[in-house]
C-alpha positions in Angstrom: -74.7 -7.4 51.3 -77.5 -9.8 51.1 -78.3 -12.5 53.7 -78.4 -15.2 51.1 -75.6 -17.2 52.6 -75.4 -20.9 52.2 -75.0 -23.1 55.3 -71.5 -23.9 54.1 -70.5 -20.2 54.1 -72.0 -19.7 57.5 -70.1 -22.7 58.8 -66.8 -21.4 57.4 -67.3 -18.0 58.9 -68.1 -19.5 62.3 -65.0 -21.7 62.1 -62.9 -18.7 61.1 -64.3 -16.6 64.0 -63.6 -19.4 66.4 -60.0 -19.8 65.2 -59.4 -16.1 65.5 -60.7 -16.1 69.0 -58.5 -19.1 70.0 -55.4 -17.5 68.4 -56.1 -14.2 70.2 -56.5 -16.0 73.5 -53.2 -17.8 73.0 -51.5 -14.6 72.1 -52.8 -12.8 75.2 -51.7 -15.7 77.4 -48.2 -15.8 75.9 -47.7 -12.1 76.3 -48.9 -12.2 79.9 -46.4 -15.0 80.8 -43.4 -13.7 78.9 -42.9 -10.2 80.4 -41.5 -10.0 83.9 -42.9 -7.2 86.1 -39.4 -6.0 87.1 -36.3 -5.3 85.0 -33.7 -7.9 86.1 -30.8 -5.6 85.4 -32.2 -2.7 87.5 -32.9 -5.0 90.4 -29.4 -6.6 90.2 -27.8 -3.1 90.2 -29.7 -2.0 93.3 -27.5 -1.9 96.3 -28.4 -1.5 100.0 -26.8 -2.0 103.4 -28.8 -5.2 103.9 -27.3 -6.6 100.7 -23.8 -5.8 101.8 -24.3 -7.4 105.2 -25.8 -10.5 103.5 -23.0 -10.8 101.0 -20.4 -10.4 103.8 -22.2 -13.2 105.9 -22.3 -15.4 102.8 -18.6 -14.9 102.1 -17.6 -15.5 105.7 -19.8 -18.7 105.8 -18.3 -20.1 102.6 -14.7 -19.4 103.8 -15.5 -20.9 107.2 -16.9 -24.0 105.5 -13.6 -24.6 103.8 -11.6 -24.3 107.1 -13.9 -26.6 109.2 -11.8 -29.8 109.0 -8.5 -28.0 109.6 -9.3 -25.7 112.5 -12.5 -26.6 114.3 -11.3 -30.0 115.9 -8.6 -28.0 117.7 -11.2 -25.9 119.6 -14.3 -28.2 119.7 -13.8 -31.9 120.4 -17.0 -33.3 118.8 -15.8 -31.7 115.5 -13.2 -34.5 115.2 -15.9 -36.7 113.8 -16.1 -36.5 109.9 -19.9 -36.7 109.9 -20.0 -33.7 112.2 -17.6 -31.8 110.0 -19.6 -32.6 106.9 -22.8 -31.5 108.5 -21.3 -28.2 109.6 -19.8 -27.6 106.2 -23.2 -28.3 104.5 -25.0 -26.1 107.0 -22.6 -23.2 106.4 -23.0 -23.6 102.6 -26.8 -23.6 102.9 -26.7 -20.6 105.2 -24.5 -18.8 102.6 -27.0 -19.7 99.8 -29.9 -18.5 101.9 -28.1 -15.2 102.5 -27.5 -14.7 98.8 -31.1 -15.6 98.0 -32.4 -12.6 100.0 -30.2 -10.0 98.3 -31.4 -8.0 95.3 -29.1 -10.0 93.1 -30.7 -13.2 94.4 -34.2 -11.8 93.5 -32.9 -10.9 90.0 -31.4 -14.4 89.6 -34.8 -16.0 90.6 -36.5 -13.8 87.9 -33.8 -14.8 85.4 -34.4 -18.5 86.1 -38.2 -18.1 85.8 -37.7 -16.3 82.4 -35.3 -19.0 81.2 -37.9 -21.6 82.0 -40.5 -19.7 80.0 -38.1 -19.5 77.1 -37.3 -23.3 77.3 -41.0 -24.0 76.9 -40.9 -22.1 73.6 -38.0 -24.1 72.1 -38.9 -26.3 69.2 -37.0 -29.5 69.9 -35.9 -31.7 67.0 -37.6 -35.0 66.3 -35.9 -38.3 66.9 -35.2 -38.7 63.1 -33.7 -35.2 62.9 -31.5 -35.8 65.9 -30.3 -39.1 64.4 -29.6 -37.4 61.0 -27.8 -34.4 62.5 -25.7 -36.6 64.8 -24.5 -38.6 61.8 -23.7 -35.4 59.9 -21.6 -34.1 62.8 -19.7 -37.4 63.1 -18.9 -37.5 59.3 -17.7 -33.9 59.4 -15.6 -34.6 62.4 -13.9 -37.6 60.7 -13.3 -35.5 57.5 -11.8 -32.6 59.5 -9.8 -34.9 61.7 -8.3 -36.6 58.6 -7.5 -33.2 57.0 -5.7 -32.0 60.2 -3.8 -35.3 60.4 -2.6 -34.8 56.8 -1.6 -31.2 57.4 0.2 -32.3 60.7 2.0 -35.1 58.8 3.1 -32.7 56.1 4.4 -30.1 58.5 6.3 -32.8 60.5 7.9 -34.0 57.2 8.9 -30.5 56.2 10.2 -29.6 59.7 12.1 -32.9 59.8 13.6 -32.1 56.4 14.6 -28.6 57.5 16.1 -29.6 60.9 18.0 -32.7 59.6 
């Protein structure tokens, strides 16, 4: 090829090269963010003695939190106060949640939430006009289907009344 390029061709090639570089950079960033390092299913299936102990503690704490107001005031006088009962119930629920966070299933759930957040950023949300239009379409279809069901219901009531009388 000859080097007899016009400035316009040179400018277009430069712009094209820049656009390709930007697109490749965006693609690399998206691929790096999307893939989790660990397989959520494999992490969730992993079982250990620590997990079993934490699950047991969480279950005991949640069951205990439901029984606070009924049984604790009999054995501990300050627990007669409703605020104290509420604080103990919330404390046990938080303790149970913390126990569950430190299990393998808790780690898998955190990874799942992170991946769900990434997917939500990719969603193409409808514009205000599209939302308005789709809402009206749904409302019109609901009225038509409701009318149709009312007609069928009235017809079957008439037929059933005719048969039974």
